[in-house]
N, C-alpha and C positions, 0 to 999 in steps of 0.2 A: 216803239223802239227808242224814241227820243228819251223816254223815262229810263230805258236800259243804259243808255249812254251817260246820263246824268248820274245814275247809280254807280256806274263804273268809274266815273270821274271823281266821285266824292272820296273814295278811299285813298286815291293818290293825293288829293288836296289835303286830306287829313294827315297823311304821313308828312307832307312838306310842312304843314302847320305845326306839327309836334316838334320838328327840328328847330323851328324858329322860336318856339315858346321855351326851349331849354329842356325839354323831355328827352331828347336824343343827344348824341355825342357831337361836339363841334371839333373841327381840326384846328390845332393852334396855328397862329400865323407863322410864316416862314421866317420873319425877322426874329421872333422869340426863339425859334429853334437855333438859329445861327448864333445868337447872343449866349444861349445856354451852352452851346458847343465850344465857343471861344473861352468862356469862363472855366469850363471843365479842363480845357487844354492848359490854361494859365495856372490853375490850381495844382494839377498834376505835375506840370513842368517845374513850377516853383519848388514844390515838395521834393522832386527828384534832384534838382540843383542843390538845394539845401542839404539833402542827405549826402550828396557827392562831396561838397565842401566840408561838412562836418566829419565824415568818416574816412576821408582820404588819408593815406599814410604820411607821416611827417617826413621832410627831407632827410633829417639826420637819422631817423629810424631806417630809412631805405638804404643808407649808405654804411650801416654798421657791420655788414658782413665782409667789408673790404679790409682785411687785415694786412695785406702787403703794403698798402698805403701808409699805415701807422709806422712801419719800419722806416719808410722813406722820410716821414715827418721827423722821427727821432734823429735821423742822420742830419737833416736840415738844421735841427736845434743845436746839435753838436758843432755844426759849421757856422753858427752865428745867425741862423734864420730865427724868425719870430716864433716863440713857443706858443702852443695852444693854451688857452685859458684853462686853469685847473689842472694842468699836466706838470709833471716834474721835468726839470731841465738837467741834462747831464753834460758835464764839461770835463775836459782833461786838465789836470793841474801839473805843477812841477813835480819832478822825481817820480813820475808814474802814478800819482794818486788821482782818484776820480772825484769830482765834486758833484753831488746829487742835490740839487735845490728843490725843495718841497714847495708845493703851492702854498700861498699865504694862508695862515691860520688865524681866524678871528673867533674869539670866545667871549662870553659874558661872565664876568668874574664875581665872586662873593664880596660883598662889602658889609661893614658893621651897621651902617645907617640905612642900607637898602637902596642906595643910589644905584642906577644902571651904570656899570663901569665895564669897558671893553678892553681886551688885550688883543693886539695884532702882532703876530710873529712871522718873520721870514727866516726860515732855517735852511742851512746847507749841511749835509752830512758828508764827511770825508771818508772815502772808501779806499781800501788797499788796492783793488783791481776791478775790472769789468764784470766779473762773476757775481759780485755783490748787487749790481744793478739789476741783474736778472732775478734776483730773489726779492729785491725791494719793489719793483714794479707791480707784481701781482699782489703784494701785501700792502699797497698804498691805502686801501680802504680800512684795513685793520689799524694801520699807523694813525690815520686821521681820527678814527674812533678813540684810540688810546689818547691822543692829544686832547681831544675834546673832553674826555672823562677827567683826565689829570689836571688840565689847565683850569677848568671850571671851579675846581676846589681851592685854587690859590686865592690869596688876598693881595691887593696892590702892595701892601707893606712887605709881603714875602719877596718881592722882586726889587726892593730898593738897594742901591749900591752895588759894588762889585761882588760882594759875597752872594747877594741875591741872584745875580746873573750866573755866577759860577755853580751855584746849587741847581739852578734850573737846567743848565747844560748837563750836569752830571746825572740828574734825574731822567732827562729825556734820553741820554745816551744809554742808561741802564734799561729803560723800558723799550727803546728801539731794538737793542740787542736781544731782549727776551722775545720780541715779536719775530725777529728774523733768524733766531738761533738755528743752526750752529754758525751761520755767517755772522761776521762781526762788522761794526762800524767803528772807525778809529776815533773820530771826534765829531762833536755837534758844534757847528759855528752859527752864532746868532748874527744874521745880517741886519735885521731891523727889529726893534721891539718898541711898540707904542702902547701907552696905557692912557685911556681917555675916560 
């Protein structure tokens, strides 16, 4: 019987021996599992935070649907408040005329020698009444496109002297009236003209 006990003990010892020699599976240590879990949480959390900051809506895009505030801003501009950059400014003038100051226009001009030359214009349109403002506001992108196309073809020598300024005013007046027809602009006033 002693031999029977030895024979029964051998298979148990053999199984234990196999685990120690690498033939069986070992359990990973607890520290390794904790480190792997923390690393996975950091990678997923960092990726989620990066996606949140990358794809979140811009503040100006979130506030675009607030049209009643734009009307308030225009009233502030008329009363002497600071105008928004890139927006037209409307002011009342003498004898019931309305002055509509366009955003600054900057264009690259043609030169014979190929030097980069820039023209900066600040224009104000004289309107007969408030109804013309309602036509000009939605057409502002068309006007800016027209200015860019027309002014880029000019040369610095086209604008020299009072004759050059007069011709520039008349051309701009004609083109603005074509864009906003049947509404009319009375005059084009050049507040600032810089050629660099």
